[in-house]
N, C-alpha and C positions, 0 to 999 in steps of 0.2 A: 400756662393757662393764656389762651391767645385769642386773636379773633372769631368769633362766631355769631353766625346772624341769627335772630329771634327763631327762626322758621325749624332752625336746627335744635332745639330744645327738648323737645320730644327723642329724638334720637339722640341726643346727647346722655339723657335717665338710664336709655335702655341700654348704651353702650357701655358707661361706668358699671351695671349693674351687674354685667354679664358675668358669665361664671369664669376663673381665674384658666387661662389653657396650659399653664403647665404645674402639675402637682410638687406638691413639698418635696424635698428631700431629705428631710426629718420633721417630725413636729415639735414646735418650739411654744413658748408660751409670751406675753407680753409682759408675765410678773418677773421679776428680777431680784437675786437675793442680796442688793444693794441695800446698804444702811440709809440712803438719803429719799430726801420726798421727790413723789413725784415731781417734775419740772424746777429739781435743779442739777446743776451740770453734770455732778455726782450721778444720781440715777441715770441718764441719758448716756455717761461715759462707760457703767456698766450694761445696760441694756445692750448697747452698738457690739459691745465688746462680747458679748454672749451671741448675739443672732446673727453677726457678721465675721465674716474670714478677714478682713486688712483692714485695723484701724490704726492711724496714725494720730499720736498729740505733738502739739506744739505747746510748747511752755515756757513762761518768763515769770515767777514768782505767782500772783493770783489769778493774774493774764494766762487763758486755756483757749486753745482750739483743736477740734477736735474733725479728721479727713477722711475718709473712706477712700480707698483703692478700688471697691467694689464696685461703688457707684459715681465713675467715670471723676476720680481724684475731686467728689464734692468737697466742698466745707456742712460736716453734720450739724455742728453745733459749737457753741463760747459760749465761755463766761470772763467775768472780769473782776467777780471775788473770791475764786478759787470753787472748788467742789459742793461746797453748800450752798453757793449764788445760784442766781438765778441761768437760765439754759437758755439763750437766742435763738438758737435756730426751735424752728418746730420739725417734728417728725412725725410718722405717722407708724405708730407701734404695731397697729393691728397688720397691717399690709408687710413692714419688715417681718416679723417675729412670725407672718405663717411661714413664709420663706418660697409665695408662687408667685408668679408674673400676669399680669393683667392684660389683656391684647391690644391696646387700645395707646397706652398710655398709665405708666409706674409712679403715682405721685408718695415715693419715698419720706421727702421733706427734705432740708439742707437750707443751711442759709446764706448759702450761694452754690448753683448747681451751674455747669457748660453746659450748653443749647446751641446750636448753627439755626440761622435765619437765612431766608423767611419760609415761613408758613404755610401762607398761603399765595395764592397767586399761581400765575403761567410758570415764576420762577420756581414753586414750593418744592421742598424735600420733604415734606408728610402727605405729599397728595401722586398719584402716578397718573400719568397722560391720559385724557379722556374720562378718568373719575370723578363726580358730581362732589363739590366741595361742603360735603357734610361729615358729619360723623359715623358715619358706618363707612367711610374711607379713610377716614384722617388715621395717620398712623405716625406714632412718634416712633422716627429711627431709632435703632437697638444702640447705636455707637454714643447717641446722649442720653436712652433711657436704663438700660438695664446690662451694658456690654465693663467689663472693669478694663481697668486702665495701668497699666504696668507703672513701677517706684522705680523709677531711676538713678535719683538721690532724696537723702532725707536727713534730717538732724533734730535736732532740739529746737531749730527756728525757723525752718524751711524745709518745705519735700517739695518736689516734683513729678508730673504724672504725663506719661505719653501714651497715644496711639497710634497705630496705623490704619488707615481703611481707605474703600472705596463708595462714595454715595452718587444717587441718579436726582435726578428733579424732574420735575413736573413735563417739560420741553423734552426729556432722552439725555440731558448734559449726565456727562460721567464727570466726577470728582475723584480724585485720587492725590490723599492728603496724609497728611500729619499733623494731630494737637499735640502740642508741648505746653504744659499747664503748671506752673511753678507758684505756690502759696507761701509767704512769707511773713513770717509773725513782727509785728513792727513793732521798735522799741520807743521810748519818750522821745526820744530826739528825732527820730525819721517821722514818728507823726505829727509832732509837731510843725516840722518842716510840712509834711503833706497841707494839715488845714493852716499852716499860716500864721499860727497862735499858740501860745503854749496854753498846757492843759489847767486849768485850775487847781489851786489845791483845794481836796476835802470831797475829789472824784474817782473814783475808781474804774479802769477802761481796760476793753480789751480793743486792739484792732488787727487785722490783714490787709494784706494786698494780694490780685491774684494775678501774673503776668500771664497772658494769653497768647500763643502764638499759631496761627494757622498757614502751613506752608503746602505750595503744590507741589507734591510729587510726582506729578504726572508728566506727559509730553506733550502735551495740549494747553494752550490759554488760556486762562478765564476769561470771558468776553463780556462784556454790559449783555449784548442781544441776543447772548444764550441761557445766561442767568448767572449770577454772583451770592456768593455765602459771606455772612453777616455774624458775627461772635455774640454771642444772646447769653445773658449773665442775670440769673435771678434768686434773686434770694427768698425763700419764706420764713417767716416770723410768727410769733404766738400772739395774738391778738388780747386785747382784754377791753373790755365797755369804754373804755376811755382811753384808747391809743387813736393818735391823726397820725397821719402822715402831710409831711410839709415839704413845698414844692418849690421855689422862686425860681424866679426867670425873668427873664430881660422884657421892662414895659415899652411897650407900642400901645401905639392907637387900636390896630388890629392882632394884638397877642392872642384874643379869643379863638380866632379865625384859626390857630395852631399850636390848640389844645383841644382834641380827641376824649369824650367824653359818651359816648354809646356803642362803644364795643359790644356788651349785651343787655342795649337796650339805655336809655339815658339816667342816669345817672341824679337821682333827684335831687333838687335842692337841699334839701336839709342834710346833706351827708358829703354834698361837695359845695364850697365856696372859693368861687374864684376872684381874688383884688387884683389890683394894679400892676403888683409886682409877684405877689404868690399864692400860692393857692392851697386850702387845709379839705384831706379827705378824711373825713369816720369812715375807721379802717379794724372795725370791730369782729368782724368774722360774721355777720349777721345778715349782711346785704349782699349780692352778688353784682358786682361791679367792676370797671375797670377804663382807667386815661392814661392816655398817651402826650408828652411830651414834643415835638417836631424840632430838629437841631437849630431853626430859625430864631425861637427863643430859647433854648435851653442855658443853663446853667452849669456847668461839671459840681451838681452839690442836687441830694436830696434827703430829704430825713425823715424821723419821723419820731414822736415822744409818747410813751405811756405813763400816764399821769396815773393812773392803778400802782404800778411796780416802780415812779420815778424814773426810766429809763431813757435816754436819749442816745436814738440811732442814728449816724451820719453815711451815706453811702456818696463816695466819690468818683465818678466815671469819667471816662475823658469825651470832650464834647467838638466834634468837627462839622464847624460853621460848613464851609464847602463840601463837606462828604457828601456821599451816594447811600440812605439808608431804605434798605429794603421794610419792603411794604409787606407786610404777613395779612392783608384782611383777605376773609377766603371767598375770593368773587376772581374773574379774571380782570386786571388792572388797567389802567388808563397810564398812570401814573407811577410803575412798579418800586422805583426809588424815590420815594418820598414819604416814607416811615417812621418814626419816633426813634429818638433816642433815648428814652426815659421812661418806662411805665409804672404803675402801682395796679393791683389787683386786690379788690376782698372779698374772699371768699364768703358764701352764702347760704343756704339751703338752695336746693331747685324744686321744680314743681310738683313732686314726692316727696317732699321733705326732707330728702337725703342730702347730703355734701360730702367733698373730699375733706377738709378741713374739720375743725375750723382754723384756716391759716390770712394772714396780709402775705402783698409780695412788693417788693420796690426792686423793677427791673433798670436794665440798660442794654444798650447794642453797640457795637461800629458800625464806622461806615462800611461800605461794603468794595472789595477793593479788586481791580485787575490785577490776576498776580500773572506771571510768565513761570514754565519751569523751572523748580530751585528758589522763586520769588516767596517772601515770606509777609506776612500780616500780623502785628502784634496788639494787642489791646491790653489796658490795666484798667482794672477797676480794686477800689481802699472799701472796706466795709468796718466802722468804727461804732464802740456801743461805750458808756457812759453809765455809770451811775452812783447817785450820792447825794449831799449838800442839795435840795433845791434852787438854792440862792446861785451855788453855781452851776449849776445845768441850765437856769433861766439866764447868765452871761454869758454861756459859752454858745446858746442856741442864740441868741443876740449875734454875737458876732459871726456865726457861721450861716445862719441862716435870714437874718435879719427880721425877726420877729420876736415879739414881746409874747414867752408862755401862757403867764395869766391871762390875756386876750386870747391867745387861744383857747385855754381853757373855759373861756364862756362861749365859747360858740357850741 
């Protein structure tokens, strides 16, 4: 999900309600013969194995991660406590089991998917030259929506996916490229090194890192004046009435100027609290809104806490303070390289009462770089889930996010 002005709301409803443009090759059901309950990792694993072609599983004891080659090498879901425990990624069971493809965008779900930016503006790869910036013309490229990726290497702890493609932007610039995406299950030592702290006793955890590379395989250099690409990673998670996203940022007097909270209309005050160095965003899947954090104030961390299921989620992006970040607003832009590094989206009903989820997202983007033929841009992100003793989770959240979960819960 990305930036749309309010006057396109009606078109958005019509676009997502449109008939699917490709019939199912076989009839499939959202039910599964799994003995696990819906919402568990075992249920989702059985469902995906039944309704998709190429699923890979990374595992280390109770920590498991499901990957899909069908859907661009995305991380579909994970668990910290084995098959009977919570499945952390949101899945669109109806769309996946239908075998169909929608016209503009296929919200299959998955707790980390690979996209490319920018979405809007004169360098957009989601609109064609001369088209208006509205949903009727918006098209998510098949490269990051519906095309399968090749599996070039896999083991119990990691898998690598690749894809070669050519894509054009709004200005008519062609990008011939290779995508390489490696997903690695993190051991406890690797996780603690990344967190720069120890994992408290009494917690189950699962953590993975994706290493994403974008290579210019063409004959022309990629230049700012003709448009650049960013690596854009989006995680979709299952919300509860007690889920809150927590994003720390560097405190400064004008910090509020570097937080955007009106991509889908102003986020109400009862859903967004901005303090001097951290914000809280209520993500219950009941009210549509999106926010963004500029690299000027961003820290390389974002998180959420589900007080219903007692789950702490931590996302660790890379932040380049001097980098050029693409601006994805749906308009011709004066500052096309003044975009966000971290975003969060809460799904909710649209005007007709329908919605894609419910889900919520934590997203991050790389800086956009000029690449000569043969040059490679690399971007890494880690996603971690912790579940167990509340006091241990509280201590970890204080260390990583600088917040008291008791105070977050009161808001």
